[in-house]
ZAMI-264372 format. One record per residue (C-alpha): residue number from 1; x, y, z. Coordinates in Angstrom, 1 decimal. Layout:
BEGIN
num	c1	c2	c3
NUM	X	Y	Z
...
% end
This chain:
BEGIN
num	c1	c2	c3
1	88.3	38.9	-26.7
2	88.0	39.9	-30.3
3	85.1	38.8	-32.5
4	87.5	37.0	-34.9
5	88.9	34.9	-32.0
6	85.4	33.9	-30.9
7	84.4	33.0	-34.5
8	87.3	30.6	-34.8
9	86.1	28.7	-31.7
10	83.9	25.6	-32.0
11	80.3	25.6	-30.6
12	81.3	23.4	-27.7
13	84.3	25.6	-26.9
14	82.1	28.7	-26.9
15	79.6	27.1	-24.5
16	82.4	26.2	-22.2
17	84.1	29.6	-22.4
18	80.8	31.4	-21.7
19	80.2	29.3	-18.6
20	83.7	30.0	-17.3
21	83.4	33.7	-18.0
22	80.0	33.8	-16.2
23	81.6	32.2	-13.2
24	84.4	34.7	-13.3
25	81.9	37.6	-13.5
26	80.0	36.3	-10.5
27	83.3	36.0	-8.5
28	84.4	39.5	-9.5
29	81.0	41.0	-8.5
30	81.2	39.2	-5.1
31	84.7	40.4	-4.5
32	83.8	43.9	-5.5
33	80.9	43.9	-3.0
34	83.3	42.9	-0.2
35	86.2	45.1	-1.1
36	86.4	47.4	-4.1
37	88.3	46.2	-7.1
38	91.2	48.3	-8.4
39	90.0	48.1	-12.0
40	86.2	48.0	-12.0
41	86.2	48.2	-15.8
42	87.1	44.5	-15.9
43	83.4	43.8	-14.9
44	82.0	45.6	-17.9
45	84.6	44.1	-20.2
46	83.7	40.6	-19.0
47	80.0	41.3	-19.6
48	80.8	42.5	-23.1
49	82.8	39.4	-23.9
50	80.0	37.2	-22.6
51	77.5	39.0	-24.8
52	79.8	38.8	-27.8
53	80.3	35.0	-27.3
54	76.6	34.4	-26.9
55	75.8	36.3	-30.1
56	78.4	34.4	-32.1
57	77.2	31.1	-30.6
58	73.6	32.0	-31.7
59	74.9	32.8	-35.2
60	76.7	29.4	-35.4
61	73.7	27.5	-34.1
62	71.5	29.2	-36.6
63	73.7	28.2	-39.5
64	73.5	24.6	-38.5
% end
């Protein structure tokens, strides 16, 4: 996800998306522990996306 895409989202959408991505990350980690994923970089990309969305959410909440 690009920062510009996240900035266009509303606060409620960001919160929902963060929760969905956290659930996806947990699932990926579990699946990777059982049988290795083909592309392990997806885990770090998902973590970065979550961090980006949390940062933008904090910025938006601070503005209000």
